[in-house]
N, C-alpha and C positions, 0 to 999 in steps of 0.2 A: 587115583585120587578120589577121596572119598567128599560126596556130594551132600552129607548130613542126611537126617530123617527127613523122608519126603512127606511124613504125615505132618511134619512142625512147619513146613514151609508155607502152606497155604493160611494157616492160623496167624503167622507172623505178619503177614502181608494183609492181615484184616484189622489189624490196632488203627491202624491211621485213619480207614475207613468208619471203623467202629466209633472213633472220636470226632469225626465230623458228622458224621449220623446224631449223636447226642450232641453237637454244638446247634445243628438245622432245628434239632426238634426242639431244643430249650427256646430258640430265637421263634419259634414260632408260639411258643408257650409264653415267653416273656413279652411278646406285642401285646397282647392280650390283657397284662396287670395294669395298665393304666387306664383301662378304658373300663373296668366293669363298675368301679364305684361313681364315678362322674354319669355313667349311663342311667345308672338309678336314683342318682339323688338329683339330677337335672330334671328338674320339672317341666320343661318345656319340650323334651324328645317324644314322649308321647306312648312310652313303654308302659307306663302307669299313669293314673289319673292327675292330674296337676295337683288336686285337693288330697292326696293320699300324704297320712304323715310321715314324719321322719323313722319314726320307732318300726313302721309298715314296711317302709323302704329299705332300712337293713336289714329289716328279717328277712326278706324275698330276696335281696342280694345275698345274704348268709346262706340261704337256702338253695342257690343257684350255684355259689361258691361249692358248697357241699355238697352235691349230686354227684359232682365229678369224682369227688374221692370216694364217697359211697361205692359206686361202679365200677374203681380203679382197685377198692378192696377184694371183689369177687372177681374181676379179669387179671390182676396181675398175677396170681399164684397158678390160674389157668394157663396164660400165656407161657410163664416160667417153665411148667412141667411140661407143656406140649416142645418147649423150645429143647426140653432134655431128650425128649421122645423123638421129636421130628426134625429137629434140628436149628439154628438159632435165624438162619436166613429166612427161611420161609413163614416163620413167626414173625419174623421182625416185619417184612413186608406185609402181612395181616395188617401188625397193629397199625402201621404207618397207614394202610389204606383206610381203617376206621377212623383215624385221627384226621384222615382228608374231609370225610364224609361229615363228621362233627362240626369241622371250621365251617363248610358250607352251609351246613344246616345253621347255624349259629349267625352267620352273615346274613344268610335270607330271612331270619327272624328279627334280626334287627331292621332290614329292609320293610317287610310287611308289619312291624309293630305287634309281631307275635309270640309270647310270652310263654306259651306251651312249647313252640318251635325252639325256643334258648333253652330251656329245659332237656329237651329232647337231643340238642345239639350238644351239650356237655356231658348227659348221660353215656350217649354214645361213646363220644371221645374220653370217658372216664374207663369204660368198659373194655375198650378197644386199645386204650392207652397204654399197653406192657412194653413199650420199645426202651425204655429206661433200665428196666428190670433184665431183658434180653441182653442191652448192651452191657450192663455189668457183668452179667453171666458170661458173655464173650470175651471179655478182660480177663477174668477169673480163669476163663479155660486155657490161655496163654500166659499165664502169670503163675511166678512161683511163691513162696511167701516173703522172700526178699522183696520183690519186685512189684507185690500189689500194693502197696501204701503209694510206690511212685507212679503206678499203672493208673490209679482211681485218682490220685491226684491231677493226671492228665484230662481225665473225664472230668474229674471237677473243674479243670481249667476251662473247658468247651462249654461246659455247665455256665461257668461265669463268664465266656465272653457272650454266650447266648443274652445273658441276663445284663450284659451293658448294652449289646444292639438292640435286642428285643423291646424292652420298655422304652428305648429312645426312640426307636423307629414308629411302636404304636403309637407313643403319644402326641410323637409328629404328625402321623397318619391320620390318626381321629381328631384333629385338631382344625376346623373349618378355616381358622384365620393363616393358618400355614399355606391352602390352597381351598377355594372355595367349593372344589367338588369332593373334598376329604369330608368323611362323616363316620361314624361310630362303627359303620359296618366296614369300611376302607381297611384297617389293620387284619380283620378275618378274612378278607378276601384275599390279601397279601399272604396271611399264614398257609392259606390252602395253596398259595401257589409254590411257598416254600417246601411244603410235604411233597407236593409232586416231584420236586427237585431229590429230595431224601430221597423216596422212592425208587427215582432212577437210579441215583447211585450207590445205595444197596442193591438194586438187580445185578448191574453192572462190574460193581468193584468191591463190591464186599465176598468174601472167603468164607466159607464155612469153618467154624472153630472148634464146633462138639463133634470130639471124636470117640465120646463114650455116651452113645445111646442107651438109654433107659427106657421100656415100656411100663408104664404104670398108668392103672385107671383114672381119668381125669373128669372132674364134673365142676360145677360153681361152686360144689363146697367144699372141694380140696382145701381151699385155705382154713376152713373151720377145722378139720381133720390133722391138716400139718401144724396149724397153731396149737392143737392140744399135744400133740407129740411134743413140738418144740419147747412149750413150757412145762413140759416133765425132765428137761434136762437143764440142769441149774444154769450153766453158765450161757447157753443159749437163751436162758429165759430171762436173765439177769440183762444181757444183751438186748433182746427185744424190747425189754420194761424201758431201758435206756433210751433206745430208738422212739420208741413211743411219747416219752415224757418229753424227750428235745423237739421230737416234732409238733408234739402238742402246743409247746410255748413257743417255738421259733414260727408256725403260722399264726398264734396269736398276732405276734407280731408283724410280717408279712402281709397277711389277708388283710387286715384291718388299718394298717399303716396309711392305707391311700386315705380313709375314711378320716381317720387323724388330719392328714396333710390338708384333706378338703375343709375341715371342721374348724382347725386351729387357724390355718395358715390362708387360706382361700387359695391353696392349688389347684390348677385345671388340669387338664390331660396331659400335656406338653410338661409341665413342670413336674409331675409325679413320673413320667417317663426319665426326664432327666436324672432324679433323686435314684431312683431305681437304677439306672445305668450306672451311676456313680459306685454304688453298692456293689454293683458287679464288677466293676473295675478292680476294685481293692479283693475281690473274693480271686480274681484272675492272678493277680499281683501274688497274693498267698499260695495260690494252689502251682503258680508257676516258679516259685523261687524257693520260699520256704517250707512246703511242703516236702518235696525231695531230698532236700538237706536235712531237714529234720529227720526222715527216715533211715538217712545212713545211720544216725547218732543216736536213735532213739525208738524203742518198739512203740507201735502204735496206741498201748494202754497207757504208756508213761504222759505222751504227748495229750490224751483226752484229758489225764486229771488236771491239767492246766488250761487246756482251750476251754472245756466246758465250764469252769467256774469262772473264766475271764468272759464268757459268753453272757452267763448269767447275772454278772455284775456291771456288766454296761449297759445294758437296756435299758434300765430306769435312767439313767443319764439323758435319753430323748424327752424326759418330763421336765427337765430343767428349761430348756432353752424359749424365751419368748419370742425369738427373731428364728425364723426357718433358716438363715446364712450359719447361724452356730452347729446346727445338726449336721453340717456338711463337717466338722470337725469330731464330731462322736462316732457316726456313722463307720468310719475305718476301723474301731475297734471292733465294733460287733461283726463286720465283715472278715477281718482276720481271723478272729475266734471261731466263726462260723466256718471258714474256710479251712482251717485245720481240724477241724471236729468231724465234718462230715465225711470225708474219703478214709480216715483212721475208722471211723465206726463201721464204715462198708468192708471195710478192711478185716475188723477181727469178725465181723459177722459171716464173710465167706471163709474165712479160716475154720470157721465151726463145722464146716460141711466137708463130706468128700468130693472127690472131684465129678463124681458122676451126678451130683445133687445141687450144681452150682444154681440151675435156672431155677429150682424150688426155693432153696435158700434164700434168694435173692428176691424172688416171688413174694417169699414170708415177707422179707423185710420191707419190701414195696406195699404189701397188703398191711404191715403194722404202720408203716407211714400215710397210706391212705387213710386209715382209720383216725390217726393223728392229725390229716388236713381237713377231715369231715367233719370233727367234732367243733372246733374253735369258730369255725361261721354261723355255726346254726348258734351256738353259746354267745359269742361276738356281736350277732345281729342284735340280741337284747341289752346285752351288757353295755355297748356304746351308746345307746339311748339313754343309759344311766348316766355317763360318765364319758368323754372320749379318751380319758386316761388310763379306763380300767384293763381294757386286753392288753395292752405294756405292763402293767402292773403284774397280771396273770402268767404272762409270757416271761417274766422273769424267775416268777416263783417255781414254773415247772422245769424250766433247764436246771435250776437249783439243785430241785428234786432229783432229775436225772443224773447229776453229779454226785449226790449222795448215794444215790443205787449203785451207780457203777464203783465208788469209792468202798462201800461196804460190801457188796456183794461178788463182784467180778473175781473169777479166780485165774490166775497167770498160767496155771497149767491145768488145762482143762482135762478130765477123764474119758469124757465121751464126745464123737464126731456124729453129725447129723446125718443120716440117707433118709430118701423117699420114701412115705408110707408105702 
C-alpha cells in the first residue's frame, strides 16, 4: 500500500501552524495600532513636552511609524534569502525572537518616558520582523498555481482575524477607564507574551517546508541587488510597482486614520480599536468566503482588475460623513476590496518566481511593502498638519495609480521567471 511521498507529509502538516503563526503575529501587531496616535497626541502622557505643537507631534509620530518599515526593507530580503538557504523554521524563530525584544523595549520606553528607546524598539522589531515573508514562503512551498490564491486567502483570513482582535484588545488594554492599572504600555507587554506563545508554537508544531535549499551570499544590501534584477523583468517590475503604489496608498489610510478619528471625531484609543476591529471583521469575511470561491472561477489578475478599482473609489467616501457612525457603513466596501486585492497580488508575485526562490521573492515583496509603509507616515506627519483629510485623498489617488499601472502593463503570459541573484 502506498503511503505517499514522505517529503510532502511534513510540509502539509505545516500549513495550519503557519496560518496560526500569522494570526498571532498580526494579533500582536494589531494590538499597537490604537495606541500610537493617542500616545503622541496626549499632552498629559509625558513622552513629549506638553507645549509641543501638533505638527511636531505628528511629525515625530510619523518618524516612529516609518522607522519600523525602513528597517524592514533591509531585514525582509535577508530573512527571505536565509530561509531559502537554511530553512523556514530557524529563520522564523529568529525573526520572532527579534519581535519579542522589540516589544519589550517599546513597553519599557513608554514606562520610562524614553523616546530613544521607543525608536530603538520599533527599529529592531522592523529589521527582525521577517516572519510574514517567511510564512508566505512556507505557504508557497506547499501550494501549486491553483491552490495559491486559496492558501494565501487563508493567510489573509488569519491576518484579518489578528486585525479584529488585536486593535480591539489593544484599545481596551491601553484604556485606564477599562481598568485603572491599564496604561499605554500594557498592550505591548501583552504583545510580548503573545510572541513568546508564537515562538513555542513554531518550535513545537512547525514542520520545515523548504525542500529546495539554495546557498547564495546574503548581506543587508541584498534587497537593493535583487530589486535591481526584479525591475529588469517586465512583469515582475509591473507587479512590484503595483505592490508599491497599493501599499503607499493604503498605508496613507491605515497609518493616519487614527489621527483622522482623533481630530475629526474625538475618538479615544478604545474607540479606535473598535473601528479597526470592525475593518478586520470584514477582511476575514471576505477572505474566508469570497476569496476562495472567486479563485475557483477567475484568475488572480481578473479579480485585481475590479478589486483595486473598487478600493481606490471607496476611500474618498470616508471624507463625506459628519458623524462617525456613518463610517461603519462605508468601511465594509474598503475592507472587502482590500481583502480581495492583497492575497491575489501575493499570488501573482509568488507565481513570478521559481520554487527555489520563493523566500527571496516574498522578501522582495515585503521590502517593497516596507518602502511603501515607510514613506506615508513621514509625509503624512506634515500633510495632516495642513488638513486632516489630505492623507485619505492621497491614499485614493495612489491606489487608482496602482490599478492603472496594472491594467496597462501587466502581461497575462509572462516570458521570464525570477531566480535569486
